[in-house]
C-alpha positions as CSV (number, residue, x, y, z in Angstrom):
1,M,37.9,4.0,14.2
2,D,38.6,4.3,10.3
3,R,35.8,2.5,8.3
4,G,37.5,3.5,5.0
5,S,37.9,0.0,3.8
6,E,34.4,-0.8,4.7
7,V,32.9,2.3,3.0
8,R,35.0,1.4,-0.3
9,A,33.8,-2.2,-0.4
10,L,30.2,-1.0,-0.1
11,T,30.6,1.5,-2.8
12,E,31.7,-1.2,-5.3
13,W,28.1,-2.7,-4.9
14,I,26.1,0.5,-4.9
15,W,25.0,-0.1,-8.4
16,L,23.2,-3.3,-7.3
17,L,21.3,-1.4,-4.5
18,R,20.5,1.4,-7.1
19,S,19.2,-1.3,-9.4
20,L,17.1,-3.2,-6.9
21,E,15.7,0.2,-5.8
22,G,14.8,1.0,-9.3
23,V,13.0,-2.6,-9.3
24,V,11.0,-1.6,-6.2
25,L,10.1,1.7,-7.7
26,V,8.7,0.3,-10.9
27,V,6.9,-2.6,-9.4
28,G,5.5,-0.6,-6.5
29,G,4.4,2.1,-9.0
30,L,2.7,-0.4,-11.0
31,I,0.8,-2.2,-8.2
32,A,0.0,1.6,-6.9
33,F,-1.4,2.4,-10.3
34,A,-3.5,-0.7,-10.8
35,S,-5.0,-0.4,-7.3
36,L,-5.7,3.4,-7.8
37,R,-7.1,2.5,-11.2
38,A,-9.3,-0.1,-9.6
39,Y,-10.5,2.5,-7.1
40,R,-11.6,4.8,-9.8
41,R,-13.8,2.3,-11.5
42,T,-15.3,0.8,-8.3
43,H,-15.1,3.7,-5.7
44,Q,-14.3,1.2,-3.2
45,P,-12.6,3.0,-0.4
46,S,-10.5,-0.4,0.4
47,L,-9.0,0.0,-3.0
48,G,-8.1,3.6,-2.4
49,Y,-6.3,2.9,0.9
50,L,-4.5,0.1,-0.6
51,G,-3.2,2.1,-3.5
52,L,-2.2,5.0,-1.2
53,G,-0.4,2.4,0.9
54,F,1.6,1.1,-2.0
55,V,2.3,4.7,-3.1
56,L,3.9,5.3,0.4
57,V,5.8,2.1,0.5
58,T,7.1,3.0,-3.1
59,V,7.9,6.8,-2.2
60,A,9.8,5.4,1.0
61,A,12.5,3.4,-1.3
62,A,12.9,6.5,-3.4
63,A,13.1,8.8,-0.4
64,A,16.0,6.7,1.2
65,G,17.9,6.8,-1.9
66,A,17.2,10.5,-2.5
67,I,18.0,11.6,1.3
68,Y,21.2,9.6,1.3
69,E,22.6,10.3,-2.1
70,L,21.3,14.0,-2.7
71,L,20.8,15.7,0.6
72,T,22.6,14.6,3.7
73,H,24.8,11.6,3.2
74,D,23.6,10.3,6.5
75,L,22.5,6.9,6.5
76,L,20.4,7.1,9.8
77,S,18.5,9.9,8.6
78,A,17.5,8.1,5.4
79,W,16.8,5.0,7.3
80,I,14.4,6.8,9.8
81,V,12.5,8.7,7.0
82,S,12.2,5.4,4.8
83,T,10.8,3.3,7.7
84,L,8.4,6.0,8.8
85,L,6.9,6.2,5.3
86,D,6.9,2.3,5.1
87,A,5.1,1.8,8.4
88,A,2.7,4.5,7.2
89,G,2.2,2.4,4.1
90,F,1.8,-0.8,5.6
91,L,-0.7,0.5,8.0
92,L,-2.8,1.9,5.1
93,I,-2.4,-1.6,3.3
94,L,-3.5,-3.2,6.5
95,Y,-6.5,-0.9,6.9
96,S,-7.6,-1.6,3.4
97,I,-7.7,-5.2,4.2
98,A,-9.2,-5.2,7.7
99,A,-11.6,-2.4,7.4
100,P,-15.3,-3.0,6.8
101,T,-16.5,-2.3,3.2
102,A,-19.5,-0.4,2.0
103,P,-21.8,-3.1,-0.1
104,G,-21.5,-2.4,-4.0
105,P,-23.6,-3.8,-6.7
106,L,-22.5,-7.4,-5.9
107,L,-23.2,-8.3,-2.5
108,R,-21.8,-11.5,-0.8
109,S,-23.4,-12.9,2.3
110,S,-21.6,-15.4,4.4
111,G,-20.7,-18.5,2.3
112,S,-23.3,-17.8,-0.4
113,P,-22.5,-17.0,-4.1
114,P,-22.8,-13.4,-5.2
115,V,-26.1,-11.9,-5.5
116,Y,-26.9,-9.4,-8.3
117,R,-28.4,-6.0,-7.0
118,P,-29.5,-3.4,-9.4
119,T,-28.1,-0.1,-9.6
120,S,-28.9,3.1,-11.3
121,D,-26.2,2.4,-13.8
122,D,-28.3,-0.6,-15.3
123,G,-30.0,1.7,-17.6
124,P,-33.7,1.6,-18.9
125,E,-33.6,-1.8,-20.2
126,Y,-33.4,-3.2,-16.7
127,H,-36.6,-5.2,-15.8
128,G,-35.8,-6.9,-12.5
129,S,-33.6,-9.6,-13.6
130,P,-30.1,-10.0,-13.9
131,P,-28.4,-8.6,-17.3
132,P,-27.7,-11.3,-20.0
133,P,-24.2,-12.9,-19.8
134,S,-21.7,-11.5,-22.0
135,P,-20.8,-13.2,-25.2
């Protein structure tokens, strides 16, 4: 079966696919960067898992293109690797949302507003009451 005309028709649109994958890389990279940065500030494990999940999903987009364009020109191989990375990334994102979290300085009990809990970072001026509001 000759698929030459189908392949030629697809190659005319390859620039669109590459552009869309570039958008996915930029947006996914920004989301991964923001969530990993938030993890560094808060040390909340769920934000770390969220960031790693978005890293994997973003790498999946790049891996599919790289495998197809640079290594094998085998669409099935590229698709399988991309799908495995996507699945692993989405599982990490799901875990970051569904996993129980360790309490931080602000604890929230069911339905009540946040309660301030002192931490060692409050400094020597802490005297048992919440810090004054920021100006």
